[in-house]
C-alpha positions as a LaTeX table, in Angstrom:
\begin{tabular}{lrrr}
\hline
Residue & $x$ (\AA) & $y$ (\AA) & $z$ (\AA) \\
\hline
Met1 & 32.34 & 96.85 & 89.21 \\
Ile2 & 29.71 & 94.24 & 88.57 \\
Ser3 & 26.33 & 95.07 & 89.92 \\
Val4 & 24.48 & 92.72 & 92.25 \\
Thr5 & 21.83 & 92.10 & 89.61 \\
Thr6 & 24.43 & 91.25 & 86.99 \\
Glu7 & 26.22 & 89.01 & 89.47 \\
Arg8 & 22.96 & 87.19 & 90.24 \\
Ser9 & 22.24 & 86.90 & 86.56 \\
Leu10 & 25.67 & 85.32 & 85.94 \\
Leu11 & 25.19 & 82.95 & 88.90 \\
Gln12 & 21.74 & 82.07 & 87.57 \\
Lys13 & 23.22 & 81.26 & 84.15 \\
Ile14 & 25.97 & 79.14 & 85.78 \\
Arg15 & 23.35 & 77.23 & 87.79 \\
Glu16 & 21.23 & 76.71 & 84.70 \\
Lys17 & 24.25 & 75.45 & 82.78 \\
Glu18 & 25.18 & 73.11 & 85.69 \\
Leu19 & 21.64 & 71.73 & 85.71 \\
Glu20 & 21.76 & 71.26 & 81.96 \\
Ile21 & 25.10 & 69.44 & 82.20 \\
Asn22 & 23.81 & 67.30 & 85.09 \\
Val23 & 20.82 & 66.30 & 82.98 \\
Gln24 & 23.15 & 65.38 & 80.10 \\
Val25 & 25.41 & 63.40 & 82.46 \\
Asp26 & 22.40 & 61.54 & 83.89 \\
Glu27 & 21.15 & 60.77 & 80.39 \\
Ala28 & 24.60 & 59.53 & 79.35 \\
Arg29 & 24.71 & 57.34 & 82.47 \\
Arg30 & 21.29 & 55.85 & 81.66 \\
Glu31 & 22.35 & 55.19 & 78.08 \\
Ala32 & 25.58 & 53.56 & 79.26 \\
Glu33 & 23.62 & 51.34 & 81.68 \\
Glu34 & 21.23 & 50.34 & 78.89 \\
Ile35 & 24.18 & 49.52 & 76.64 \\
Leu36 & 25.71 & 47.38 & 79.40 \\
Ile37 & 22.43 & 45.59 & 80.02 \\
Arg38 & 22.04 & 44.86 & 76.28 \\
Ala39 & 25.68 & 43.74 & 76.06 \\
Arg40 & 25.20 & 41.36 & 78.99 \\
Lys41 & 22.05 & 39.95 & 77.43 \\
Asp42 & 23.83 & 39.55 & 74.09 \\
Ala43 & 26.77 & 37.86 & 75.81 \\
Asp44 & 24.39 & 35.49 & 77.63 \\
Glu45 & 22.66 & 34.65 & 74.36 \\
Ile46 & 26.00 & 34.05 & 72.65 \\
Leu47 & 27.10 & 31.75 & 75.49 \\
Lys48 & 23.82 & 29.83 & 75.41 \\
Lys49 & 24.02 & 29.47 & 71.63 \\
Ala50 & 27.64 & 28.34 & 71.85 \\
Glu51 & 26.72 & 25.81 & 74.53 \\
Ile52 & 23.87 & 24.43 & 72.41 \\
Glu53 & 26.07 & 24.29 & 69.31 \\
Gly54 & 28.89 & 22.69 & 71.33 \\
Lys55 & 26.56 & 20.00 & 72.66 \\
Ala56 & 25.22 & 19.35 & 69.17 \\
Ala57 & 28.75 & 19.13 & 67.77 \\
Ala58 & 29.79 & 16.76 & 70.57 \\
Gln59 & 26.75 & 14.56 & 69.95 \\
Asp60 & 27.46 & 14.55 & 66.23 \\
Leu61 & 31.10 & 13.63 & 66.84 \\
Thr62 & 30.04 & 10.87 & 69.25 \\
Arg63 & 27.54 & 9.54 & 66.71 \\
Arg64 & 30.15 & 9.52 & 63.92 \\
Glu65 & 32.77 & 7.86 & 66.13 \\
Met66 & 30.28 & 5.23 & 67.28 \\
Glu67 & 29.42 & 4.51 & 63.65 \\
Thr68 & 33.13 & 4.15 & 62.84 \\
Ile69 & 33.56 & 1.79 & 65.80 \\
Arg70 & 30.52 & $-0.25$ & 64.72 \\
Lys71 & 31.99 & $-0.59$ & 61.23 \\
Glu72 & 35.37 & $-1.65$ & 62.67 \\
Ile73 & 33.66 & $-4.23$ & 64.89 \\
Glu74 & 31.68 & $-5.55$ & 61.94 \\
Ala75 & 34.86 & $-5.74$ & 59.85 \\
Ala76 & 36.64 & $-7.61$ & 62.67 \\
Arg77 & 33.73 & $-10.02$ & 62.97 \\
Ser78 & 33.71 & $-10.62$ & 59.23 \\
Ala79 & 37.46 & $-11.18$ & 59.22 \\
Gly80 & 37.06 & $-13.57$ & 62.15 \\
Asp81 & 34.30 & $-15.44$ & 60.33 \\
Val82 & 36.51 & $-15.75$ & 57.25 \\
Glu83 & 39.41 & $-16.99$ & 59.35 \\
Ile84 & 37.16 & $-19.53$ & 61.11 \\
Arg85 & 35.87 & $-20.82$ & 57.75 \\
Thr86 & 39.41 & $-21.03$ & 56.39 \\
Leu87 & 40.64 & $-22.98$ & 59.42 \\
Lys88 & 37.60 & $-25.24$ & 59.36 \\
Glu89 & 38.09 & $-25.99$ & 55.67 \\
Lys90 & 41.78 & $-26.66$ & 56.25 \\
Gly91 & 40.93 & $-28.94$ & 59.16 \\
Glu92 & 38.33 & $-30.78$ & 57.09 \\
Arg93 & 40.89 & $-31.26$ & 54.29 \\
Thr94 & 43.54 & $-32.60$ & 56.66 \\
Leu95 & 41.15 & $-34.67$ & 58.80 \\
Pro96 & 41.21 & $-37.81$ & 56.62 \\
Lys97 & 45.04 & $-37.86$ & 56.51 \\
Ala98 & 45.26 & $-37.14$ & 60.25 \\
Thr99 & 42.75 & $-39.91$ & 60.96 \\
Glu100 & 44.74 & $-42.30$ & 58.81 \\
Glu101 & 48.01 & $-41.39$ & 60.57 \\
Ile102 & 46.45 & $-41.79$ & 64.01 \\
Thr103 & 44.93 & $-45.13$ & 63.03 \\
Lys104 & 48.34 & $-46.38$ & 61.82 \\
Val105 & 49.98 & $-45.38$ & 65.09 \\
Val106 & 47.25 & $-46.97$ & 67.21 \\
Val107 & 47.14 & $-50.19$ & 65.14 \\
Val108 & 50.91 & $-50.58$ & 65.27 \\
Glu109 & 50.97 & $-50.44$ & 69.03 \\
\hline
\end{tabular}
């Protein structure tokens, strides 16, 4: 048989071990909470950085597209100017003959 003193000693050791394990569990819980807090902060920073980079990329894309559109507009204007000059020159070349033809028709009547 186990004596009362030995039984108390075993119970004491079990209690001490339980306390030790509880301390380790509490410490592990605190560490896990700290890891979660750091992970959330890191995730927030990553999201903020991605948002900033996304906005910058969108602005850059908008700027490049606007520049492309400006160049296309300028090219269309230049082409229009060339076409206007060409038509004007053609009209100026044909104006004397047209005037002559109109004058003949009006004089004949």
